[in-house]
Backbone atoms as SQL, in Angstrom:
CREATE TABLE atoms (id INTEGER PRIMARY KEY, chain TEXT, resi INTEGER, resn TEXT, atom TEXT, x REAL, y REAL, z REAL);
INSERT INTO atoms VALUES
  (1, 'A', 1, 'MET', 'N', 3.147, -21.164, -26.215),
  (2, 'A', 1, 'MET', 'CA', 3.713, -22.459, -27.046),
  (3, 'A', 1, 'MET', 'C', 2.997, -23.519, -26.357),
  (4, 'A', 2, 'TYR', 'N', 2.687, -23.650, -25.116),
  (5, 'A', 2, 'TYR', 'CA', 1.958, -24.442, -24.463),
  (6, 'A', 2, 'TYR', 'C', 0.532, -24.461, -25.116),
  (7, 'A', 3, 'GLU', 'N', -0.025, -23.421, -25.102),
  (8, 'A', 3, 'GLU', 'CA', -1.613, -23.365, -25.646),
  (9, 'A', 3, 'GLU', 'C', -1.659, -23.801, -27.095),
  (10, 'A', 4, 'ALA', 'N', -0.579, -23.379, -27.751),
  (11, 'A', 4, 'ALA', 'CA', -0.661, -23.805, -29.312),
  (12, 'A', 4, 'ALA', 'C', -0.614, -25.215, -29.566),
  (13, 'A', 5, 'GLY', 'N', -0.026, -25.933, -28.428),
  (14, 'A', 5, 'GLY', 'CA', 0.314, -27.300, -28.481),
  (15, 'A', 5, 'GLY', 'C', 1.562, -27.583, -29.157),
  (16, 'A', 6, 'LEU', 'N', 2.635, -26.610, -29.012),
  (17, 'A', 6, 'LEU', 'CA', 3.919, -26.791, -29.549),
  (18, 'A', 6, 'LEU', 'C', 4.879, -27.401, -28.664),
  (19, 'A', 7, 'LEU', 'N', 4.548, -27.815, -27.566),
  (20, 'A', 7, 'LEU', 'CA', 5.659, -28.195, -26.526),
  (21, 'A', 7, 'LEU', 'C', 5.741, -29.808, -26.715),
  (22, 'A', 8, 'GLN', 'N', 6.355, -29.943, -27.982),
  (23, 'A', 8, 'GLN', 'CA', 6.291, -31.559, -28.285),
  (24, 'A', 8, 'GLN', 'C', 7.877, -31.976, -28.604),
  (25, 'A', 9, 'GLN', 'N', 8.273, -33.288, -28.119),
  (26, 'A', 9, 'GLN', 'CA', 9.536, -33.785, -28.412),
  (27, 'A', 9, 'GLN', 'C', 9.845, -33.564, -29.954),
  (28, 'A', 10, 'GLY', 'N', 10.983, -33.200, -30.180),
  (29, 'A', 10, 'GLY', 'CA', 11.523, -33.157, -31.572),
  (30, 'A', 10, 'GLY', 'C', 11.378, -31.685, -31.988),
  (31, 'A', 11, 'ARG', 'N', 10.885, -30.878, -31.539),
  (32, 'A', 11, 'ARG', 'CA', 10.588, -29.652, -32.128),
  (33, 'A', 11, 'ARG', 'C', 11.813, -28.609, -31.647),
  (34, 'A', 12, 'ARG', 'N', 12.063, -27.536, -32.179),
  (35, 'A', 12, 'ARG', 'CA', 13.230, -26.642, -31.797),
  (36, 'A', 12, 'ARG', 'C', 12.610, -25.059, -31.538),
  (37, 'A', 13, 'GLY', 'N', 13.427, -24.645, -30.572),
  (38, 'A', 13, 'GLY', 'CA', 13.068, -23.194, -30.060),
  (39, 'A', 13, 'GLY', 'C', 14.090, -22.330, -29.988),
  (40, 'A', 14, 'PHE', 'N', 13.793, -21.000, -30.173),
  (41, 'A', 14, 'PHE', 'CA', 14.881, -19.867, -30.309),
  (42, 'A', 14, 'PHE', 'C', 14.456, -18.824, -29.404),
  (43, 'A', 15, 'GLY', 'N', 15.450, -18.547, -28.602),
  (44, 'A', 15, 'GLY', 'CA', 14.946, -17.408, -27.741),
  (45, 'A', 15, 'GLY', 'C', 15.927, -16.310, -27.936),
  (46, 'A', 16, 'PHE', 'N', 15.034, -15.162, -28.006),
  (47, 'A', 16, 'PHE', 'CA', 16.017, -13.688, -28.608),
  (48, 'A', 16, 'PHE', 'C', 16.140, -12.929, -27.126),
  (49, 'A', 17, 'GLY', 'N', 17.545, -12.634, -26.811),
  (50, 'A', 17, 'GLY', 'CA', 18.026, -11.913, -25.730),
  (51, 'A', 17, 'GLY', 'C', 17.243, -12.530, -24.447),
  (52, 'A', 18, 'CYS', 'N', 17.738, -13.582, -24.079),
  (53, 'A', 18, 'CYS', 'CA', 17.148, -14.431, -22.973),
  (54, 'A', 18, 'CYS', 'C', 17.465, -13.952, -21.782),
  (55, 'A', 19, 'GLY', 'N', 18.780, -13.461, -21.618),
  (56, 'A', 19, 'GLY', 'CA', 19.268, -13.039, -20.222),
  (57, 'A', 19, 'GLY', 'C', 19.303, -14.279, -19.283),
  (58, 'A', 20, 'GLU', 'N', 18.922, -14.300, -17.953),
  (59, 'A', 20, 'GLU', 'CA', 18.890, -15.255, -17.114),
  (60, 'A', 20, 'GLU', 'C', 17.500, -15.826, -16.895),
  (61, 'A', 21, 'GLU', 'N', 16.617, -15.594, -17.898),
  (62, 'A', 21, 'GLU', 'CA', 15.187, -16.088, -17.699),
  (63, 'A', 21, 'GLU', 'C', 15.053, -17.687, -17.942),
  (64, 'A', 22, 'PRO', 'N', 14.159, -18.358, -17.350),
  (65, 'A', 22, 'PRO', 'CA', 14.314, -19.856, -17.494),
  (66, 'A', 22, 'PRO', 'C', 13.797, -20.254, -18.824),
  (67, 'A', 23, 'CYS', 'N', 14.000, -19.554, -19.661),
  (68, 'A', 23, 'CYS', 'CA', 12.905, -19.992, -21.038),
  (69, 'A', 23, 'CYS', 'C', 13.605, -21.175, -21.668),
  (70, 'A', 24, 'PRO', 'N', 14.892, -21.707, -21.420),
  (71, 'A', 24, 'PRO', 'CA', 15.274, -23.029, -21.888),
  (72, 'A', 24, 'PRO', 'C', 14.526, -24.068, -21.275),
  (73, 'A', 25, 'HIS', 'N', 13.773, -23.735, -20.325),
  (74, 'A', 25, 'HIS', 'CA', 12.944, -24.834, -19.566),
  (75, 'A', 25, 'HIS', 'C', 12.244, -25.689, -20.661),
  (76, 'A', 26, 'PHE', 'N', 12.116, -25.307, -21.885),
  (77, 'A', 26, 'PHE', 'CA', 11.405, -26.248, -22.985),
  (78, 'A', 26, 'PHE', 'C', 12.313, -27.421, -23.295),
  (79, 'A', 27, 'SER', 'N', 13.604, -27.461, -22.770),
  (80, 'A', 27, 'SER', 'CA', 14.455, -28.695, -22.960),
  (81, 'A', 27, 'SER', 'C', 13.718, -29.734, -22.207),
  (82, 'A', 28, 'ARG', 'N', 13.031, -29.463, -21.019),
  (83, 'A', 28, 'ARG', 'CA', 12.452, -30.405, -20.288),
  (84, 'A', 28, 'ARG', 'C', 11.453, -31.298, -21.221),
  (85, 'A', 29, 'ALA', 'N', 10.951, -30.819, -22.130),
  (86, 'A', 29, 'ALA', 'CA', 9.873, -31.443, -22.979),
  (87, 'A', 29, 'ALA', 'C', 10.781, -31.946, -24.176),
  (88, 'A', 30, 'ARG', 'N', 12.051, -31.811, -24.127),
  (89, 'A', 30, 'ARG', 'CA', 13.139, -32.438, -25.061),
  (90, 'A', 30, 'ARG', 'C', 13.287, -31.746, -26.663),
  (91, 'A', 31, 'ILE', 'N', 13.032, -30.324, -26.360),
  (92, 'A', 31, 'ILE', 'CA', 12.883, -29.428, -27.565),
  (93, 'A', 31, 'ILE', 'C', 14.177, -28.716, -27.349),
  (94, 'A', 32, 'ASP', 'N', 15.094, -28.823, -28.599),
  (95, 'A', 32, 'ASP', 'CA', 16.240, -28.294, -28.817),
  (96, 'A', 32, 'ASP', 'C', 15.863, -26.572, -28.697),
  (97, 'A', 33, 'THR', 'N', 16.657, -25.995, -27.857),
  (98, 'A', 33, 'THR', 'CA', 16.506, -24.613, -27.786),
  (99, 'A', 33, 'THR', 'C', 17.914, -23.867, -27.802),
  (100, 'A', 34, 'VAL', 'N', 17.890, -22.979, -28.507),
  (101, 'A', 34, 'VAL', 'CA', 19.028, -22.059, -28.673),
  (102, 'A', 34, 'VAL', 'C', 18.533, -20.821, -28.035),
  (103, 'A', 35, 'ALA', 'N', 19.438, -20.272, -26.868),
  (104, 'A', 35, 'ALA', 'CA', 19.163, -19.075, -26.223),
  (105, 'A', 35, 'ALA', 'C', 20.192, -18.157, -26.767),
  (106, 'A', 36, 'THR', 'N', 19.727, -16.794, -27.028),
  (107, 'A', 36, 'THR', 'CA', 20.699, -15.794, -27.500),
  (108, 'A', 36, 'THR', 'C', 20.776, -14.848, -26.343),
  (109, 'A', 37, 'ASP', 'N', 21.851, -13.925, -26.646),
  (110, 'A', 37, 'ASP', 'CA', 21.804, -12.853, -25.796),
  (111, 'A', 37, 'ASP', 'C', 23.046, -12.012, -26.280),
  (112, 'A', 38, 'LEU', 'N', 23.431, -10.861, -26.101),
  (113, 'A', 38, 'LEU', 'CA', 24.338, -9.919, -26.511),
  (114, 'A', 38, 'LEU', 'C', 25.746, -10.470, -26.230),
  (115, 'A', 39, 'ASP', 'N', 26.496, -10.189, -27.155),
  (116, 'A', 39, 'ASP', 'CA', 27.957, -10.709, -26.899),
  (117, 'A', 39, 'ASP', 'C', 28.428, -9.889, -25.633),
  (118, 'A', 40, 'PRO', 'N', 29.318, -10.937, -24.765),
  (119, 'A', 40, 'PRO', 'CA', 29.539, -10.253, -23.431),
  (120, 'A', 40, 'PRO', 'C', 30.559, -9.161, -23.345),
  (121, 'A', 41, 'ALA', 'N', 31.099, -8.968, -24.690),
  (122, 'A', 41, 'ALA', 'CA', 32.290, -7.784, -24.759),
  (123, 'A', 41, 'ALA', 'C', 31.354, -6.622, -24.882),
  (124, 'A', 42, 'ARG', 'N', 30.260, -6.521, -25.176),
  (125, 'A', 42, 'ARG', 'CA', 29.313, -5.309, -25.528),
  (126, 'A', 42, 'ARG', 'C', 28.483, -5.074, -24.526),
  (127, 'A', 43, 'VAL', 'N', 28.528, -5.904, -23.168),
  (128, 'A', 43, 'VAL', 'CA', 27.662, -5.801, -22.189),
  (129, 'A', 43, 'VAL', 'C', 28.181, -4.823, -21.061),
  (130, 'A', 44, 'ALA', 'N', 29.381, -4.657, -20.962),
  (131, 'A', 44, 'ALA', 'CA', 30.050, -3.820, -19.903),
  (132, 'A', 44, 'ALA', 'C', 29.254, -2.288, -19.984),
  (133, 'A', 45, 'GLY', 'N', 29.031, -1.863, -18.866),
  (134, 'A', 45, 'GLY', 'CA', 28.249, -0.505, -18.534),
  (135, 'A', 45, 'GLY', 'C', 27.156, -0.488, -18.834),
  (136, 'A', 46, 'MET', 'N', 26.428, -1.592, -19.355),
  (137, 'A', 46, 'MET', 'CA', 24.858, -1.531, -19.458),
  (138, 'A', 46, 'MET', 'C', 24.164, -1.767, -18.229),
  (139, 'A', 47, 'GLY', 'N', 24.734, -2.304, -17.411),
  (140, 'A', 47, 'GLY', 'CA', 23.831, -2.785, -16.082),
  (141, 'A', 47, 'GLY', 'C', 23.160, -3.949, -16.156),
  (142, 'A', 48, 'TRP', 'N', 23.233, -4.652, -17.450),
  (143, 'A', 48, 'TRP', 'CA', 22.556, -6.132, -17.499),
  (144, 'A', 48, 'TRP', 'C', 23.143, -7.114, -16.565),
  (145, 'A', 49, 'ALA', 'N', 24.465, -7.098, -16.508),
  (146, 'A', 49, 'ALA', 'CA', 25.128, -8.351, -15.706),
  (147, 'A', 49, 'ALA', 'C', 24.681, -8.146, -14.278),
  (148, 'A', 50, 'GLU', 'N', 24.574, -6.835, -13.571),
  (149, 'A', 50, 'GLU', 'CA', 24.255, -6.668, -12.396),
  (150, 'A', 50, 'GLU', 'C', 22.824, -7.011, -12.109),
  (151, 'A', 51, 'THR', 'N', 21.791, -6.900, -13.001),
  (152, 'A', 51, 'THR', 'CA', 20.404, -7.063, -12.732),
  (153, 'A', 51, 'THR', 'C', 20.017, -8.532, -13.176),
  (154, 'A', 52, 'GLN', 'N', 20.838, -9.593, -13.595),
  (155, 'A', 52, 'GLN', 'CA', 20.738, -10.798, -14.141),
  (156, 'A', 52, 'GLN', 'C', 19.838, -10.678, -15.466),
  (157, 'A', 53, 'GLN', 'N', 20.079, -9.714, -16.289),
  (158, 'A', 53, 'GLN', 'CA', 19.575, -9.672, -17.666),
  (159, 'A', 53, 'GLN', 'C', 20.509, -9.969, -18.597),
  (160, 'A', 54, 'HIS', 'N', 21.750, -10.533, -18.489),
  (161, 'A', 54, 'HIS', 'CA', 22.470, -11.127, -19.285),
  (162, 'A', 54, 'HIS', 'C', 22.930, -12.397, -18.895),
  (163, 'A', 55, 'ALA', 'N', 22.946, -13.399, -19.931),
  (164, 'A', 55, 'ALA', 'CA', 23.494, -14.893, -19.739),
  (165, 'A', 55, 'ALA', 'C', 24.854, -14.699, -19.972),
  (166, 'A', 56, 'SER', 'N', 25.631, -14.690, -18.968),
  (167, 'A', 56, 'SER', 'CA', 27.308, -14.537, -19.500),
  (168, 'A', 56, 'SER', 'C', 27.743, -15.878, -19.460),
  (169, 'A', 57, 'SER', 'N', 27.089, -16.962, -19.429),
  (170, 'A', 57, 'SER', 'CA', 27.290, -18.337, -19.748),
  (171, 'A', 57, 'SER', 'C', 26.148, -19.358, -19.990),
  (172, 'A', 58, 'ARG', 'N', 26.326, -20.312, -20.333),
  (173, 'A', 58, 'ARG', 'CA', 25.216, -21.231, -20.576),
  (174, 'A', 58, 'ARG', 'C', 24.342, -21.702, -19.146),
  (175, 'A', 59, 'ASP', 'N', 25.510, -21.902, -18.238),
  (176, 'A', 59, 'ASP', 'CA', 24.932, -22.362, -16.785),
  (177, 'A', 59, 'ASP', 'C', 23.999, -21.145, -16.315),
  (178, 'A', 60, 'LYS', 'N', 24.124, -20.098, -16.610),
  (179, 'A', 60, 'LYS', 'CA', 23.077, -19.173, -16.137),
  (180, 'A', 60, 'LYS', 'C', 21.756, -19.234, -16.466),
  (181, 'A', 61, 'LEU', 'N', 21.551, -20.164, -17.382),
  (182, 'A', 61, 'LEU', 'CA', 20.132, -20.427, -18.128),
  (183, 'A', 61, 'LEU', 'C', 19.641, -21.758, -17.523),
  (184, 'A', 62, 'TYR', 'N', 20.624, -22.402, -16.501),
  (185, 'A', 62, 'TYR', 'CA', 20.049, -23.681, -15.814),
  (186, 'A', 62, 'TYR', 'C', 19.343, -23.472, -14.815),
  (187, 'A', 63, 'TYR', 'N', 18.203, -24.183, -14.361),
  (188, 'A', 63, 'TYR', 'CA', 17.526, -24.028, -13.393),
  (189, 'A', 63, 'TYR', 'C', 17.211, -25.534, -12.926),
  (190, 'A', 64, 'PRO', 'N', 17.918, -26.034, -12.065),
  (191, 'A', 64, 'PRO', 'CA', 17.555, -27.543, -11.598),
  (192, 'A', 64, 'PRO', 'C', 16.330, -27.841, -10.885),
  (193, 'A', 65, 'ASP', 'N', 15.535, -26.882, -10.575),
  (194, 'A', 65, 'ASP', 'CA', 14.235, -27.110, -10.204),
  (195, 'A', 65, 'ASP', 'C', 13.205, -27.288, -11.399),
  (196, 'A', 66, 'ILE', 'N', 13.752, -27.221, -12.476),
  (197, 'A', 66, 'ILE', 'CA', 12.892, -27.076, -13.725),
  (198, 'A', 66, 'ILE', 'C', 13.199, -28.257, -14.605),
  (199, 'A', 67, 'VAL', 'N', 14.465, -28.595, -14.694),
  (200, 'A', 67, 'VAL', 'CA', 15.018, -29.686, -15.765),
  (201, 'A', 67, 'VAL', 'C', 16.176, -30.341, -15.234),
  (202, 'A', 68, 'ALA', 'N', 16.552, -31.624, -15.380),
  (203, 'A', 68, 'ALA', 'CA', 17.770, -32.267, -15.118),
  (204, 'A', 68, 'ALA', 'C', 18.831, -31.820, -15.914),
  (205, 'A', 69, 'ARG', 'N', 19.929, -31.779, -15.232),
  (206, 'A', 69, 'ARG', 'CA', 21.087, -31.364, -15.921),
  (207, 'A', 69, 'ARG', 'C', 21.267, -32.097, -17.153),
  (208, 'A', 70, 'GLU', 'N', 21.314, -33.336, -17.214),
  (209, 'A', 70, 'GLU', 'CA', 21.653, -34.005, -18.469),
  (210, 'A', 70, 'GLU', 'C', 20.788, -33.797, -19.604),
  (211, 'A', 71, 'THR', 'N', 19.416, -33.422, -19.257),
  (212, 'A', 71, 'THR', 'CA', 18.356, -33.128, -20.198),
  (213, 'A', 71, 'THR', 'C', 18.812, -31.724, -20.922),
  (214, 'A', 72, 'PHE', 'N', 19.018, -30.756, -19.988),
  (215, 'A', 72, 'PHE', 'CA', 19.519, -29.253, -20.253),
  (216, 'A', 72, 'PHE', 'C', 20.770, -29.383, -21.124),
  (217, 'A', 73, 'ASP', 'N', 21.724, -30.106, -20.665),
  (218, 'A', 73, 'ASP', 'CA', 22.890, -30.276, -21.491),
  (219, 'A', 73, 'ASP', 'C', 22.583, -30.698, -23.184),
  (220, 'A', 74, 'ARG', 'N', 21.791, -31.506, -23.099),
  (221, 'A', 74, 'ARG', 'CA', 21.564, -32.094, -24.336),
  (222, 'A', 74, 'ARG', 'C', 20.723, -31.151, -25.318),
  (223, 'A', 75, 'HIS', 'N', 20.115, -30.521, -24.703),
  (224, 'A', 75, 'HIS', 'CA', 19.101, -29.778, -25.617),
  (225, 'A', 75, 'HIS', 'C', 19.019, -28.192, -25.604),
  (226, 'A', 76, 'VAL', 'N', 19.935, -27.492, -24.724),
  (227, 'A', 76, 'VAL', 'CA', 20.047, -26.225, -24.862),
  (228, 'A', 76, 'VAL', 'C', 21.454, -25.729, -25.068),
  (229, 'A', 77, 'ALA', 'N', 21.523, -24.663, -26.159),
  (230, 'A', 77, 'ALA', 'CA', 22.742, -23.976, -26.524),
  (231, 'A', 77, 'ALA', 'C', 22.667, -22.696, -26.383),
  (232, 'A', 78, 'LEU', 'N', 23.620, -22.000, -26.183),
  (233, 'A', 78, 'LEU', 'CA', 23.766, -20.339, -26.073),
  (234, 'A', 78, 'LEU', 'C', 24.583, -19.821, -27.165),
  (235, 'A', 79, 'ALA', 'N', 24.133, -18.828, -27.870),
  (236, 'A', 79, 'ALA', 'CA', 24.721, -18.127, -28.863),
  (237, 'A', 79, 'ALA', 'C', 24.702, -16.748, -28.416),
  (238, 'A', 80, 'TYR', 'N', 25.887, -16.095, -28.764),
  (239, 'A', 80, 'TYR', 'CA', 26.089, -14.664, -28.671),
  (240, 'A', 80, 'TYR', 'C', 25.660, -13.916, -29.840),
  (241, 'A', 81, 'VAL', 'N', 25.175, -12.702, -29.986),
  (242, 'A', 81, 'VAL', 'CA', 24.921, -11.772, -30.964),
  (243, 'A', 81, 'VAL', 'C', 25.654, -10.550, -30.792),
  (244, 'A', 82, 'THR', 'N', 26.126, -9.895, -31.866),
  (245, 'A', 82, 'THR', 'CA', 26.440, -8.727, -31.747),
  (246, 'A', 82, 'THR', 'C', 25.808, -7.544, -32.247);
């Protein structure tokens, strides 16, 4: 997205199966981002939670060294899929 010049305020992003990766850092550029992950009810026994491959809450996506909390809260949403 950076190389294509798409990290601009007012744009929107969508992440598929984000886990705890810092992909919502796009919020730093004030890009509204929806991160998705598997419904927590379906994760049991898959090992994803133990290896930080599942976002069990929106807070798992927050990295204070990347973006201010207020900006993150304003621009990042988490949606679960089945």
